[in-house]
matplotlib code that plots the C-alpha trace (Angstrom):
import matplotlib.pyplot as plt

x = [96.1, 98.0, 96.6, 99.0, 100.2, 99.1, 95.3, 93.0, 90.7, 87.1, 88.7, 86.8, 89.4, 87.0, 83.3, 82.0, 78.9, 77.3, 74.9, 72.5, 69.9, 67.5, 64.6, 63.2, 65.6, 67.6, 68.5, 69.6, 73.3, 75.6, 79.3, 82.4, 86.0, 88.4, 88.9, 92.0, 92.6, 92.7, 89.5, 85.9, 83.1, 80.0, 76.9, 76.6, 73.3, 71.4, 74.1, 76.9, 79.5, 82.3, 85.8, 86.9, 90.2, 89.6, 93.1, 96.4, 98.4, 102.2, 103.8, 107.0, 105.0, 102.7, 103.2, 100.2, 96.9, 95.4, 91.7, 89.2, 85.6, 83.0, 79.5, 76.4, 73.0, 69.9, 68.5, 68.1, 70.5, 72.7, 75.1, 78.3, 81.2, 84.4, 86.6, 90.2, 91.5, 95.1, 95.5, 99.0, 100.1, 102.3, 105.0, 105.1, 108.2, 107.8, 110.9]
y = [171.9, 170.0, 166.8, 163.8, 162.2, 158.9, 160.0, 157.4, 158.0, 159.0, 161.1, 164.5, 167.3, 170.3, 171.2, 174.1, 176.1, 178.0, 180.9, 182.7, 185.0, 184.7, 182.4, 179.9, 179.1, 182.3, 180.8, 177.3, 177.1, 174.4, 174.4, 172.7, 172.6, 172.1, 168.4, 166.7, 167.4, 164.4, 165.7, 165.7, 168.1, 166.4, 167.8, 166.9, 168.6, 171.9, 174.4, 172.4, 170.6, 168.0, 168.1, 164.5, 162.8, 160.5, 159.3, 159.0, 162.3, 162.1, 165.1, 164.5, 165.3, 168.0, 169.8, 172.1, 172.2, 175.5, 174.8, 177.2, 176.6, 178.1, 178.6, 179.5, 180.2, 179.1, 182.7, 184.4, 185.9, 183.5, 185.0, 183.4, 183.7, 181.8, 181.2, 179.8, 177.2, 176.0, 172.6, 171.6, 167.9, 166.8, 164.6, 160.9, 158.8, 156.6, 154.4]
z = [91.1, 88.5, 87.1, 87.6, 84.4, 85.7, 86.0, 84.7, 81.7, 83.0, 85.8, 86.2, 86.3, 86.2, 86.7, 84.9, 85.6, 82.8, 83.4, 80.9, 82.7, 79.7, 79.6, 77.1, 74.1, 75.0, 78.2, 76.9, 76.6, 75.0, 75.5, 73.9, 73.5, 70.7, 69.1, 69.5, 73.2, 75.6, 77.4, 76.6, 78.0, 79.0, 80.5, 84.2, 85.1, 84.2, 83.4, 84.5, 82.7, 83.5, 81.9, 81.7, 80.8, 77.7, 77.1, 78.9, 79.7, 79.3, 81.1, 79.0, 75.9, 77.0, 80.3, 80.3, 78.3, 77.3, 76.8, 75.5, 76.7, 74.2, 75.3, 72.8, 73.6, 71.4, 71.0, 67.8, 67.2, 69.4, 71.8, 72.8, 75.2, 76.0, 78.8, 78.8, 81.4, 81.7, 83.1, 84.1, 84.1, 87.1, 86.6, 88.0, 88.2, 85.2, 86.1]

ax = plt.figure().add_subplot(projection="3d")
ax.plot(x, y, z, "-o")
ax.set_aspect("equal")
plt.show()
């Protein structure tokens, strides 16, 4: 579903569940996204992260965001994976 451009910061727009079947450090996973986006990724509970709006969105400036979520475990050697997410911004009448 598109995110309305007037969604307030702190709005949760996605919940991401990360799973690693290993145990110990090999099973502990951290996730991140690129800097500079109007979103942040924050841990919610074990193996779950929330994608949160951190600043105002403007549909006329950016109609959609391509976000790459990177996951990395604490194993030695560390294993990693990534997933892409497209978030569309819906227009709200500005006038």
